[in-house]
C-alpha positions as CSV (number, residue, x, y, z in Angstrom):
1,M,-12.2,1.6,-118.4
2,S,-13.2,0.6,-115.0
3,V,-12.2,4.2,-113.6
4,V,-13.9,5.9,-116.4
5,S,-17.0,3.8,-116.2
6,Q,-17.3,4.8,-112.3
7,R,-17.1,8.5,-113.0
8,A,-18.9,8.9,-116.6
9,K,-22.5,7.9,-116.4
10,M,-22.9,7.7,-120.3
11,V,-19.8,5.4,-120.5
12,R,-21.2,3.2,-117.6
13,N,-24.7,3.1,-119.2
14,R,-23.2,2.0,-122.7
15,L,-21.3,-0.7,-120.9
16,L,-24.5,-1.8,-119.1
17,F,-27.1,-1.3,-121.8
18,G,-25.0,-1.3,-124.9
19,A,-24.0,1.4,-127.5
20,S,-27.7,2.3,-128.2
21,A,-30.1,4.9,-127.9
22,R,-31.6,3.1,-124.9
23,A,-28.2,3.7,-122.9
24,D,-28.1,7.5,-124.0
25,I,-31.9,8.0,-123.1
26,I,-31.2,6.5,-119.6
27,T,-28.2,8.8,-119.2
28,L,-30.4,11.7,-120.2
29,L,-32.9,10.6,-117.5
30,Q,-30.1,10.5,-114.7
31,L,-28.9,14.1,-115.5
32,S,-30.3,16.6,-113.0
33,E,-31.0,19.1,-116.0
34,R,-32.4,17.1,-118.8
35,P,-34.7,17.8,-121.6
36,A,-38.4,18.4,-120.5
37,N,-40.0,16.0,-122.7
38,G,-39.5,13.1,-125.1
39,A,-39.5,15.1,-128.3
40,A,-36.6,17.3,-126.9
41,M,-34.6,14.2,-125.9
42,A,-35.0,12.8,-129.6
43,R,-33.7,16.1,-131.1
44,L,-30.8,16.2,-128.6
45,L,-30.0,12.5,-129.3
46,K,-30.7,12.9,-133.1
47,V,-33.0,9.9,-132.9
48,N,-36.7,9.4,-133.9
49,A,-39.2,10.4,-131.3
50,S,-40.9,7.0,-131.4
51,T,-37.6,5.3,-130.3
52,V,-37.5,7.6,-127.2
53,S,-41.3,7.1,-126.6
54,R,-40.9,3.3,-126.8
55,V,-37.8,3.3,-124.5
56,L,-39.7,5.3,-121.9
57,T,-42.7,3.2,-122.2
58,D,-40.6,-0.1,-121.5
59,L,-38.9,1.8,-118.6
60,R,-42.2,2.7,-117.2
61,D,-43.7,-0.7,-117.6
62,S,-40.7,-2.2,-116.0
63,A,-40.8,0.1,-112.9
64,H,-37.5,1.7,-113.6
65,L,-39.1,5.2,-113.9
66,D,-40.3,6.7,-110.6
67,K,-43.2,9.0,-110.5
68,K,-41.1,12.1,-111.4
69,G,-39.8,10.3,-114.5
70,R,-36.2,9.7,-113.0
71,F,-34.4,6.4,-113.9
72,V,-34.0,3.9,-110.9
73,L,-32.1,0.8,-111.3
74,E,-33.4,-1.3,-108.4
75,P,-34.6,-4.7,-108.3
76,L,-38.5,-4.9,-108.5
77,N,-39.8,-6.9,-105.4
78,A,-42.7,-8.4,-107.1
79,P,-44.4,-10.7,-104.5
80,G,-47.5,-12.6,-106.3
81,L,-45.8,-12.7,-109.8
82,Y,-44.3,-16.0,-110.9
83,L,-41.0,-14.5,-111.9
84,S,-39.6,-11.1,-110.8
85,T,-36.3,-9.3,-110.9
86,A,-35.6,-10.3,-107.4
87,S,-36.1,-14.2,-108.2
88,P,-32.4,-14.9,-109.1
89,A,-31.4,-13.6,-105.7
90,R,-34.0,-15.6,-103.9
91,L,-33.3,-18.7,-105.7
92,Q,-29.4,-18.2,-105.0
93,S,-30.6,-18.1,-101.3
94,V,-32.4,-21.3,-101.5
95,I,-29.3,-22.8,-103.1
96,D,-27.0,-21.5,-100.4
97,A,-29.4,-22.8,-97.6
98,A,-29.4,-26.3,-99.3
99,S,-25.8,-26.6,-98.8
100,V,-26.0,-25.8,-95.0
101,E,-25.5,-28.9,-92.9
102,D,-27.1,-27.6,-89.8
103,A,-30.9,-28.0,-89.9
104,G,-31.6,-25.0,-87.6
105,L,-29.6,-22.5,-89.6
106,R,-31.1,-23.9,-92.8
107,R,-34.6,-23.2,-91.5
108,A,-33.4,-19.8,-90.3
109,M,-32.2,-19.0,-93.7
110,L,-35.3,-20.1,-95.6
111,A,-37.6,-18.4,-93.2
112,E,-36.3,-14.9,-94.5
113,L,-37.4,-16.0,-98.1
114,E,-40.9,-16.9,-97.0
115,E,-42.0,-13.2,-96.3
116,D,-42.8,-12.1,-99.7
117,P,-41.8,-14.9,-102.2
118,D,-42.8,-14.7,-105.9
119,G,-44.3,-17.7,-107.7
120,I,-40.9,-19.5,-108.6
121,T,-39.5,-19.1,-105.1
122,S,-42.8,-20.5,-103.7
123,E,-42.6,-23.7,-105.9
124,V,-39.0,-24.1,-104.9
125,L,-39.4,-23.8,-101.2
126,K,-42.5,-26.2,-101.5
127,A,-40.1,-28.8,-102.9
128,F,-37.4,-28.1,-100.6
């Protein structure tokens, strides 16, 4: 399964997003030659056009569609928001810094986080 999932986008997306229309729509978005619009996607996948529209809106709102309509799966760096997709990694870095004995190294590790913190990271850094 691990070898197949690395080679086949549809299998990989179904493992990531579940065996649903969402995984299949994301797979279509990743293909270089995909249907031109949502109605064509719906016909190809044999799903309701409103399902495709809802999924595309969700992906657009969560910044997982670029300007050309391609799917991108990268963490959203959202300074100023209280919680973003980068928050778990930032909080893990704070936890790692807290476990370091050397104060200079700890300050250096925390300095990296202060550049574009989101709201939750800012609160944790204040408390730290």
